[in-house]
C-alpha positions in Angstrom: 9.7 -6.1 -54.3 12.2 -8.0 -52.2 11.5 -10.3 -49.4 12.2 -7.7 -46.7 9.7 -5.2 -48.2 7.1 -8.0 -48.8 7.1 -8.7 -45.1 6.2 -5.1 -44.5 3.2 -5.0 -46.8 0.8 -4.5 -43.9 2.6 -1.6 -42.3 1.0 1.8 -42.7 3.0 4.9 -42.0 2.0 8.5 -42.6 4.5 11.3 -41.6 2.8 14.4 -40.4 5.4 16.9 -41.8 3.1 19.9 -41.4 3.5 19.5 -37.7 7.3 19.5 -37.8 8.9 22.5 -35.9 5.6 23.5 -34.4 6.0 24.8 -30.8 3.6 23.9 -28.0 3.5 24.7 -24.3 2.9 22.0 -21.6 1.7 23.8 -18.5 2.4 21.0 -16.0 3.7 17.5 -16.2 0.3 15.9 -15.5 -1.3 18.0 -18.3 0.9 16.5 -21.1 -2.0 14.6 -22.7 -4.4 17.5 -22.6 -2.0 20.2 -23.7 -0.4 18.2 -26.5 -3.7 17.0 -28.0 -5.2 20.5 -27.7 -2.1 21.9 -29.6 -2.3 19.4 -32.5 -6.1 19.0 -32.3 -6.9 21.0 -35.5 -4.6 18.8 -37.5 -5.2 15.4 -36.0 -8.6 13.5 -35.8 -10.2 13.4 -32.4 -10.4 10.3 -30.2 -6.7 9.7 -29.3 -5.6 9.0 -25.7 -2.1 8.9 -24.3 -0.6 5.4 -24.4 2.8 6.2 -23.0 3.3 5.6 -19.3 3.6 8.8 -17.3 6.3 7.1 -15.1 8.3 6.3 -18.2 7.9 9.9 -19.5 9.0 11.3 -16.2 12.3 9.3 -16.4 12.7 10.1 -20.1 12.3 13.8 -19.5 14.7 13.8 -16.6 17.4 11.9 -18.5 17.1 13.5 -21.9 14.9 16.6 -21.8 12.6 15.3 -24.6 9.3 13.4 -24.8 8.7 10.5 -27.1 4.9 10.2 -27.0 2.5 7.6 -28.2 -1.2 8.2 -28.5 -3.7 5.6 -29.6 -7.3 5.4 -31.0 -9.4 2.3 -31.7 -10.1 3.6 -35.2 -8.4 2.8 -38.6 -7.5 6.3 -39.8 -5.0 5.1 -42.4 -5.7 3.9 -46.0 -4.0 1.8 -48.6 -2.3 5.0 -49.8 -0.4 5.0 -46.5 1.3 1.7 -47.0 5.0 2.0 -46.3 7.4 2.7 -49.1 11.1 2.1 -49.6 11.6 5.8 -48.9 9.6 5.4 -45.7 11.7 2.4 -44.6 14.9 4.5 -45.0 13.3 7.4 -43.3 12.5 5.2 -40.3 16.2 4.4 -39.9 16.5 1.0 -41.6 19.2 -0.1 -44.0 18.5 0.2 -47.6 20.5 -3.0 -48.3 18.7 -6.0 -49.6 17.4 -8.6 -47.2 19.8 -11.4 -48.2 23.3 -11.6 -46.7 25.7 -11.6 -49.7 29.1 -13.1 -49.0 30.9 -9.8 -49.9 29.1 -7.7 -47.3 31.5 -6.4 -44.7 30.9 -7.6 -41.1 29.6 -4.2 -40.1 27.1 -4.4 -42.9 26.0 -7.9 -41.8 25.5 -6.7 -38.2 23.3 -3.8 -39.5 21.2 -6.2 -41.5 20.7 -8.5 -38.5 19.8 -5.5 -36.4 17.3 -4.4 -39.1 15.8 -7.8 -39.4 15.2 -8.0 -35.6 13.6 -4.5 -35.6 11.5 -5.2 -38.6 10.3 -8.4 -37.2 9.2 -6.5 -34.0 7.6 -3.8 -36.2 5.5 -6.2 -38.2 4.6 -8.3 -35.2 3.2 -5.2 -33.4 0.8 -4.2 -36.2 -2.7 -3.7 -34.8 -5.8 -4.0 -37.0 -8.3 -1.2 -36.7 -6.0 0.8 -34.5 -4.1 3.9 -35.2 -1.1 5.3 -33.3 -0.1 9.0 -33.2 3.6 9.3 -32.4 5.1 12.7 -31.5 8.8 13.4 -30.7 9.0 16.7 -28.7 12.3 18.3 -27.9 13.0 21.2 -25.5 15.7 23.6 -24.4 16.5 21.2 -21.6 17.7 18.5 -24.0 21.3 19.7 -24.8 22.4 19.7 -21.1 20.3 16.9 -19.9 23.1 14.3 -19.6 25.4 16.8 -17.9 22.7 17.6 -15.3 22.2 13.9 -14.7 25.9 13.4 -14.2 26.0 16.2 -11.7 23.1 14.6 -9.8 24.9 11.3 -9.7 28.0 13.0 -8.3 25.9 14.6 -5.6 24.4 11.2 -4.7 27.9 9.7 -4.4 28.8 12.6 -2.1 25.8 11.7 0.0 27.1 8.2 0.5 25.2 6.3 -2.1 26.9 4.1 -4.7 26.3 2.2 -7.9 22.7 1.6 -8.8 21.4 3.4 -5.7 23.1 6.6 -6.7 21.9 6.4 -10.3 18.3 5.6 -9.3 18.3 8.4 -6.7 19.8 10.9 -9.2 17.1 10.1 -11.8 14.4 10.6 -9.1 15.8 13.9 -8.0 16.2 15.1 -11.6 12.7 14.1 -12.4 11.3 16.1 -9.5 13.3 19.1 -10.6 12.0 18.8 -14.2 8.4 18.7 -13.0 9.0 21.9 -11.1 10.4 23.5 -14.3 7.0 23.5 -16.0 5.5 25.2 -18.0 7.9 24.0 -20.7 7.9 24.9 -24.4 8.4 21.9 -26.7 9.2 21.7 -30.4 7.7 18.9 -32.5 10.7 17.4 -34.2 8.9 14.3 -35.6 5.2 13.2 -36.0 3.4 10.4 -37.7 0.4 8.1 -37.8 1.0 4.4 -38.0 -0.7 1.1 -37.3 2.2 -0.1 -35.1 3.4 1.4 -31.8 7.0 0.4 -32.6 7.2 2.4 -35.8 10.2 4.4 -34.4 12.1 1.5 -33.1 15.1 2.1 -35.3 14.7 5.9 -35.7 14.7 7.4 -32.2 17.0 5.2 -30.2 17.9 6.0 -26.6 18.4 4.0 -23.3 
């Protein structure tokens, strides 16, 4: 085991592949926690609560049309069999290169390694003992055109006399209100896992 993997020895990660592609309906924006936990309830131990900020989820949904959700429970639901593997590291979006920077690695490769190191450090530092996180990535039919809708909203705000950050902020607010009026929305579970870190997807699902 190389130094990079040794540093991850305390990370526990369990993909919930049986949930992939499952569809669920969220009736209203403020019912996200209840509806999602009810939908996955038969397959996930009870006791989880939504950790994600509703304000952040509102902005995320308006900008991208998807939801990246984190739930938490003060229970250790993972075992030694769930310790992260090399395959799991690659699955989470990290480079499969060794931790050392060899002299013949191209600049792009060195940049990737440095990015990986920073993300992995954050990941290992955010491990919580006796705590389990449930992460769910939910996509919707609103995702493909989300950025186009946002661009149109920004243009409207420019037309209304706003500029710069004011136009962007106002556009996000307007888009968020429109999205909340679009419920009920059917989401598809594209990714799901249990972990002992709330930054487990730091390198896998990247968005601004």
